[in-house]
C-alpha positions as CSV (number, residue, x, y, z in Angstrom):
1,M,131.4,6.9,69.6
2,T,128.8,6.8,72.3
3,M,125.4,8.8,72.6
4,F,126.6,10.9,74.7
5,H,129.5,12.3,73.1
6,Q,127.4,12.8,70.3
7,N,125.2,15.3,71.9
8,L,128.1,17.4,73.1
9,K,128.7,20.5,71.2
10,S,132.1,22.0,71.2
11,M,133.7,24.2,73.7
12,N,134.4,27.9,73.5
13,N,137.9,29.4,74.3
14,E,136.5,30.2,77.7
15,Q,135.4,26.6,78.3
16,L,138.3,25.2,77.1
17,S,140.6,27.8,78.8
18,I,139.0,26.1,82.0
19,L,139.1,22.4,81.1
20,K,143.2,23.1,80.4
21,D,142.8,24.9,83.9
22,N,140.7,22.2,85.9
23,Y,142.8,19.5,83.7
24,A,146.3,21.1,85.2
25,E,145.2,21.5,88.7
26,L,144.1,17.9,88.6
27,I,147.7,16.7,87.4
28,V,149.3,19.3,90.2
29,D,147.5,17.9,92.8
30,G,148.5,14.2,92.1
31,L,151.9,15.3,92.6
32,D,154.5,14.8,95.2
33,H,156.7,17.4,96.7
34,K,159.7,16.2,94.9
35,D,157.9,15.5,91.5
36,M,156.7,19.3,91.8
37,Y,160.6,20.7,92.7
38,R,162.2,18.4,89.8
39,I,159.1,20.3,87.3
40,V,159.9,23.6,88.8
41,F,163.6,23.4,88.4
42,D,163.5,21.9,84.9
43,Y,161.6,24.6,83.8
44,L,163.7,27.4,85.5
45,R,167.0,26.0,84.3
46,S,165.5,25.5,80.4
47,E,164.7,29.3,80.4
48,I,168.3,30.5,82.0
49,E,169.7,28.1,79.2
50,S,170.3,30.8,76.9
51,S,171.4,33.4,79.5
52,S,175.2,34.7,79.0
53,E,177.6,35.0,82.3
54,D,177.1,39.1,82.3
55,E,173.1,38.5,82.3
56,L,172.9,35.9,84.8
57,K,175.0,38.3,87.0
58,E,173.2,41.3,86.6
59,E,169.8,39.2,87.2
60,I,171.4,37.2,90.7
61,S,173.0,40.9,91.7
62,D,169.5,42.9,91.0
63,M,167.8,39.8,93.2
64,Y,170.4,38.3,95.3
65,G,173.0,40.6,95.6
66,E,176.5,40.9,94.7
67,D,177.4,38.5,97.8
68,K,174.9,36.0,96.4
69,W,176.4,36.1,92.7
70,Q,180.0,35.6,94.2
71,E,179.0,32.5,96.5
72,L,177.2,31.3,93.5
73,S,179.9,31.6,90.4
74,Q,183.2,30.8,92.8
75,P,182.6,26.9,92.0
76,A,181.9,27.2,88.2
77,L,185.1,29.3,87.6
């Protein structure tokens, strides 16, 4: 371990949170649009994985209207 690392003190929770935000921002800044789209898609898809048909119908209809529900659900039926 270098002398620099020996002189570092542990971060408090706020400092660690700021470090994590800064690191996440660094990662995002290095992504292209295609990578960002894939990450967001994968996240959203995993979030709705456990949704039932009724839950999806309610959410889609509430947010986008009954016509959008019909449009999205037709290929699946």
